[in-house]
C-alpha positions as CSV (number, residue, x, y, z in Angstrom):
1,X,-3.8,-22.4,-29.7
2,X,-3.1,-25.3,-32.0
3,X,-5.9,-27.9,-32.3
4,X,-4.7,-31.2,-30.9
5,X,-5.5,-33.0,-34.2
6,X,-3.4,-30.5,-36.2
7,X,-0.5,-30.9,-33.8
8,X,-0.6,-34.7,-34.1
9,X,-0.9,-34.4,-37.9
10,X,2.1,-32.1,-38.0
11,X,4.1,-34.6,-35.9
12,X,3.2,-37.5,-38.2
13,X,4.2,-35.5,-41.2
14,X,7.6,-34.6,-39.6
15,X,8.2,-38.3,-38.8
16,X,7.1,-39.4,-42.3
17,X,9.6,-37.0,-43.8
18,X,12.5,-38.4,-41.8
19,X,15.1,-40.3,-43.8
20,X,18.8,-40.3,-44.4
21,X,20.2,-37.0,-45.6
22,X,22.1,-38.6,-48.5
23,X,18.9,-40.1,-49.9
24,X,17.3,-36.7,-50.9
25,X,18.1,-33.9,-53.1
26,X,18.2,-30.3,-51.8
27,X,14.8,-29.6,-53.3
28,X,13.3,-32.7,-51.7
29,X,14.9,-31.9,-48.4
30,X,13.5,-28.4,-48.6
31,X,9.9,-29.5,-49.2
32,X,10.0,-32.8,-47.3
33,X,9.1,-35.0,-50.3
34,X,10.8,-38.2,-51.4
35,X,11.8,-38.8,-55.1
36,X,8.6,-39.1,-57.2
37,X,6.4,-37.9,-54.4
38,X,4.2,-34.8,-54.6
39,X,4.3,-32.2,-51.8
40,X,1.8,-32.8,-49.0
41,X,-1.6,-31.1,-49.5
42,X,-2.6,-28.0,-47.6
43,X,-3.9,-28.9,-44.2
44,X,-0.9,-31.2,-43.6
45,X,1.9,-28.6,-44.1
46,X,2.6,-25.5,-45.9
47,X,0.4,-23.1,-47.9
48,X,-1.7,-23.7,-51.0
49,X,0.3,-24.0,-54.1
50,X,-0.1,-21.7,-57.0
51,X,2.0,-23.8,-59.3
52,X,-0.4,-25.5,-61.8
53,X,1.6,-28.7,-62.2
54,X,2.1,-29.2,-58.4
55,X,-1.6,-28.5,-57.8
56,X,-2.7,-30.9,-60.5
57,X,-0.4,-33.7,-59.2
58,X,-1.6,-33.1,-55.6
59,X,-5.2,-33.3,-56.6
60,X,-4.6,-36.4,-58.7
61,X,-2.9,-38.1,-55.6
62,X,-5.8,-37.0,-53.4
63,X,-8.4,-38.4,-55.8
64,X,-6.5,-41.7,-56.0
65,X,-6.2,-42.0,-52.2
66,X,-10.0,-41.4,-51.9
67,X,-10.7,-44.1,-54.5
68,X,-8.2,-46.6,-53.0
69,X,-9.3,-46.1,-49.4
70,X,-13.0,-46.3,-50.4
71,X,-12.4,-49.7,-52.0
72,X,-10.9,-50.9,-48.7
73,X,-13.9,-49.5,-46.9
74,X,-16.4,-51.3,-49.1
75,X,-14.8,-54.5,-48.0
76,X,-14.0,-53.8,-44.3
77,X,-16.5,-51.2,-43.0
78,X,-19.1,-52.6,-40.7
79,X,-21.3,-49.5,-40.9
80,X,-23.6,-49.6,-44.0
81,X,-23.5,-45.8,-43.9
82,X,-19.7,-45.9,-44.3
83,X,-20.0,-48.5,-47.1
84,X,-22.5,-46.2,-48.9
85,X,-20.2,-43.2,-48.4
86,X,-17.3,-45.2,-49.8
87,X,-19.3,-46.1,-52.9
88,X,-20.0,-42.4,-53.4
89,X,-16.3,-41.6,-53.0
90,X,-15.4,-44.0,-55.7
91,X,-18.0,-42.5,-58.0
92,X,-17.3,-38.8,-57.2
93,X,-13.5,-39.1,-57.1
94,X,-13.4,-41.1,-60.4
95,X,-15.5,-38.3,-62.0
96,X,-13.2,-35.7,-60.4
97,X,-10.1,-37.5,-61.7
98,X,-11.5,-37.4,-65.2
99,X,-12.3,-33.7,-65.0
100,X,-8.8,-33.0,-63.5
101,X,-7.2,-34.9,-66.4
102,X,-9.2,-32.8,-68.9
103,X,-8.3,-29.6,-67.1
104,X,-4.6,-30.5,-66.9
105,X,-4.5,-31.4,-70.6
106,X,-6.0,-28.1,-71.5
107,X,-3.1,-26.5,-69.6
108,X,-0.6,-28.7,-71.4
109,X,0.2,-30.7,-68.3
110,X,0.6,-34.4,-67.7
111,X,-0.6,-35.8,-64.4
112,X,1.8,-37.7,-62.1
113,X,-0.3,-39.7,-59.6
114,X,2.2,-40.2,-56.9
115,X,0.8,-40.6,-53.4
116,X,2.4,-38.8,-50.5
117,X,4.1,-40.9,-47.8
118,X,1.2,-39.9,-45.5
119,X,-1.4,-41.2,-48.0
120,X,0.6,-44.5,-48.3
121,X,0.8,-44.8,-44.5
122,X,-2.9,-44.1,-44.1
123,X,-3.9,-46.7,-46.7
124,X,-1.6,-49.3,-45.1
125,X,-3.2,-48.5,-41.7
126,X,-6.7,-49.0,-43.2
127,X,-5.7,-52.3,-44.7
128,X,-4.3,-53.5,-41.3
129,X,-7.1,-52.1,-39.2
130,X,-9.3,-54.5,-37.2
131,X,-12.3,-53.6,-35.1
132,X,-11.3,-49.9,-35.2
133,X,-11.6,-49.7,-39.0
134,X,-14.8,-47.6,-39.1
135,X,-13.6,-44.9,-36.8
136,X,-10.1,-44.9,-38.5
137,X,-11.6,-44.5,-42.0
138,X,-14.0,-41.8,-40.8
139,X,-11.2,-39.9,-39.2
140,X,-8.9,-40.2,-42.2
141,X,-11.7,-39.1,-44.6
142,X,-12.4,-36.0,-42.5
143,X,-8.7,-35.0,-42.6
144,X,-8.2,-35.8,-46.2
145,X,-11.3,-33.9,-47.3
146,X,-10.4,-30.9,-45.1
147,X,-7.0,-30.8,-46.7
148,X,-8.4,-31.2,-50.2
149,X,-11.0,-28.5,-49.6
150,X,-8.3,-26.0,-48.4
151,X,-6.1,-26.9,-51.4
152,X,-9.0,-26.4,-53.9
153,X,-10.2,-23.1,-52.3
154,X,-6.6,-21.8,-52.2
155,X,-6.0,-22.6,-55.9
156,X,-9.4,-21.2,-56.9
157,X,-8.4,-17.9,-55.3
158,X,-4.8,-17.6,-56.2
159,X,-4.0,-20.1,-59.0
160,X,-3.4,-19.1,-62.5
161,X,-6.5,-18.4,-64.5
162,X,-7.5,-21.2,-66.7
163,X,-8.9,-24.7,-66.7
164,X,-7.3,-25.8,-63.5
165,X,-8.6,-22.8,-61.6
166,X,-12.1,-23.6,-63.0
167,X,-11.7,-27.2,-61.9
168,X,-10.8,-26.0,-58.4
169,X,-13.7,-23.6,-58.2
170,X,-16.2,-26.3,-59.4
171,X,-14.8,-29.1,-57.3
172,X,-14.6,-27.3,-54.0
173,X,-18.4,-27.4,-53.4
174,X,-18.4,-31.2,-54.1
175,X,-15.7,-31.8,-51.5
176,X,-17.4,-29.5,-49.0
177,X,-20.5,-31.7,-49.5
178,X,-18.5,-34.7,-48.7
179,X,-17.3,-33.1,-45.5
180,X,-20.9,-32.3,-44.5
181,X,-21.8,-36.0,-45.1
182,X,-18.8,-37.0,-43.0
183,X,-19.9,-34.8,-40.1
184,X,-23.3,-36.6,-40.0
185,X,-21.8,-40.1,-39.9
186,X,-21.5,-41.5,-36.4
187,X,-19.7,-44.7,-35.4
188,X,-19.5,-46.1,-31.9
189,X,-16.4,-45.2,-29.9
190,X,-15.1,-48.7,-30.3
191,X,-14.7,-48.0,-34.0
192,X,-17.2,-50.4,-35.5
193,X,-20.5,-49.3,-37.0
194,X,-23.8,-51.1,-37.1
195,X,-23.6,-54.8,-38.1
196,X,-24.0,-55.6,-41.8
């Protein structure tokens, strides 16, 4: 049985990938990406990548989404717990980005930080959110971290031996820790946390 969140996420991805057929190349049509966009992370569609460049680009986009969305949360979240979590995301994902850049360079790769259309849509939704910001941010963070964790674990198991695989192995426990924190954060059903 498909979990309702996964079914909704799959539908959103399918809709996000819709565009005119003459605007994509055959490769882009096959993997659902737009020009300059990285493939969606595991947890949103497909299986973990074993291609080092694709993995590195996907992780770079994931880190950047975490940083950008956390900056929005620091300004808009009503819950102090969420604002504190956002500060940790900026710190941890900035550190992760630096480690990823070093690992990619060791593999002779250059990172392309191109967010997916879903990440762009999620960020836009956060910026536009009103009273439901806290619950929306919390939900997006859970999904993003679940996807990143699956991606990291997949590459740690099946990726090419080297610096990127070491990065995946050492970063997965950090992301798992973020997920554990997210599971402990509670916001009221209306979406707003405790007053500032």
